[in-house]
Residue, then its C-alpha position, 0 to 999 in steps of 0.5 A: m313607158n310614157t307618162t302623161l303630164l297635164l299642166a295647168r295654170h292656176g285660176q285668175t288672181v286679183w293681181h292678174g286681173e290688173n296684169r300685175y306680176a304675182g310671182v312669190s306673192d300670196v295672192p287670192l283667186t277672184d270669183t272668176g278664178y274659182a269658177q275656173a278651178e271648178a271647170l278644171g275639176r269637172w274636166v279632170a273628173a271626165h278625163p281622170v288622173t291617178a295623181v295631182w301635184t301642185s306648187p305650194v303657193s296657195r293659188a295653185v293649191v286652191t285651183a287643184e282642189p276641185a280636181c282632187r275632190a272629184l277623184g278623191l285624191t290628196p295633192a302633193r305639193e312640189p316646192d320647185l313648181r313655185e312661180c318665179d320671184f319677179g324681184v322689184v316688179e312683184g305686185r306691179t305691171l310692166a308698164e309701171f316698171a317701164a315708167e320708172n326704168p324704161d331702159a330696164a323694161q326695154a331690155f327685158r322685153a328684148d330678152p327676159v332671160a338675159h335681162p331679168f328684173p332687178g332682184a328677180e330669180d334667174p329665169r335659167a335657174a327657174a327653168e332648170r328647177g321646174a323641168a327637174a320637178l316635172r321629170r321627178i313627177a314623171a318618173a314617180h308615176e311612170g305610165e300614169r296620167v298626172l295633173v300638175v298645177a303651177h304658174n304661168t312664167l314657170l310653166r312657159l320657161v319649163l316648156c321651153r327647156l323640155l321642148s328645146i326652145p330658146l329660153g329667151e324666146y318664152r314670151r314671144v313663143l308662149p305669150r301666155l298660158r290661159n288660167a286653168a287651161v290644160t297643156e299635155l306633155r308625154i314624157n319617156l325617159n329624156q323624150v318629151g312630146l307636146i300633145s296640146l297646148n293651152v286647151p280651155c278645160d270647158q272644151d271637150r278633149t279625147 
């Protein structure tokens, strides 16, 4: 039986507005981010789910609140949905890092999995923990529709893992997930299908 997972990146934060890596840092939403969360809530109210799961990081939890409020649901938090730790680049832009360490930045651009930032979490490990978390959620809600609010890099790595895309291609194949946009997966045992990708939640969907 198919389980539908509706994956959403959290709303915009003060660092993402400047294109800074937020990773494991606890960074608040901007006013735009709160508006995006409200729009996601309205979309979920029109396309109901039976459960909501989030990363434990506050920007994801806060983004899920309007959806939970609309449907009277209590969100469950999954530690393995947290964003990747970006090591020395936490709170910085890639351009700032490149100015300091151009060789490491170039290696990252060429293959971000083989050459992650110094001190960063291994992207392969992040992909595995995130994919395992989604499979656990799907198994716990067999045949249901579930909203999952998490993070840009983690979700891109997980999508690559689940859809058999080489992990090292995640930045090229999936340049970014829009804040509070919806990506729909169908999971049935070990089979995963991509139904839609990066759809703005203010755009009507059937």
